[in-house]
C-alpha positions in Angstrom: 0.4 -0.2 -0.2 2.5 2.5 -0.8 1.7 6.3 -1.0 1.1 8.0 -4.0 0.2 4.1 -5.6 -2.3 4.6 -9.2 -5.6 3.9 -8.3 -7.1 4.7 -10.7 -5.2 2.5 -12.7 -5.9 -0.4 -9.7 -9.2 0.5 -9.2 -10.2 0.2 -13.0 -8.3 -2.8 -13.8 -10.5 -4.7 -10.6 -13.6 -3.4 -12.2 -12.4 -4.6 -15.6 -11.5 -7.8 -14.3 -14.4 -8.4 -11.5 -12.0 -8.5 -8.9 -12.7 -7.8 -4.9 -10.2 -4.3 -3.5 -8.4 -3.7 -0.3 -8.2 0.5 0.1 -5.4 1.0 2.3 -5.6 4.8 2.6 -7.6 4.7 5.9 -4.6 3.1 7.9 -3.4 6.2 7.6 -3.8 8.6 10.6 -3.9 12.0 8.2 -6.8 10.4 6.4 -8.7 9.4 9.5 -8.6 12.4 11.3 -9.8 14.9 8.2 -11.8 12.0 6.3 -14.1 14.0 3.7 -11.2 14.6 1.2 -10.5 11.4 1.2 -13.8 10.0 1.4 -15.2 12.0 -1.9 -12.1 11.3 -3.7 -12.7 7.1 -3.1 -16.1 7.4 -4.0 -15.6 9.1 -7.2 -13.2 6.5 -8.0 -15.5 3.7 -7.2 -18.1 5.1 -9.4 -19.4 1.7 -10.8 -17.0 -0.4 -8.5 -19.2 -3.7 -8.0 -16.6 -6.1 -6.1 -16.4 -6.4 -2.7 -14.7 -3.9 -0.8 -12.7 -3.8 2.3 -10.9 -0.8 4.1 -7.8 -1.2 5.5 -8.3 0.4 9.0 -5.6 2.0 11.0 -2.1 0.2 11.9 0.0 2.9 13.3 0.7 3.8 16.6 -2.7 2.2 18.0 -2.8 -0.1 21.5 -6.4 -0.1 22.3 -4.8 -2.0 25.5 -2.4 0.6 26.7 -2.2 1.3 30.0 -1.8 4.8 29.2 -5.6 6.3 28.9 -4.6 8.5 26.5 -3.1 6.7 24.0 -6.2 3.6 24.7 -8.5 6.8 23.8 -6.7 7.8 20.7 -6.8 4.1 19.6 -10.2 4.1 20.1 -10.7 7.1 18.1 -9.3 5.9 15.4 -10.5 2.0 15.1 -14.1 3.9 15.5 -13.2 6.3 12.6 -12.3 3.6 10.2 -15.5 1.7 10.9 -17.3 4.6 10.0 -15.3 5.3 6.9 -15.9 1.6 6.1 -19.2 2.2 6.7 -20.0 5.1 4.5 -18.0 3.3 1.4 -20.3 0.7 2.0 -17.4 -1.5 2.5 -17.6 -5.3 3.2 -14.6 -5.8 5.5 
């Protein structure tokens, strides 16, 4: 899931070949914290896509069982943001 990947081409290929997709953009905290532009971009890219969609959740600096309540709280926030994004994109996973 490199940054700057050609997602237009990847989604186009998935659409043409009937492949399922996993979107990695929302594993990055900045895309969760300010998700509207990224959501709009992905909605546009996914127009006409009918395969199964998965959204990769946050993986950086999250620890929901941290003994530090601040770390646990931000981890929970990021997970809930990712669930909301997946719901809004109608992702299955």
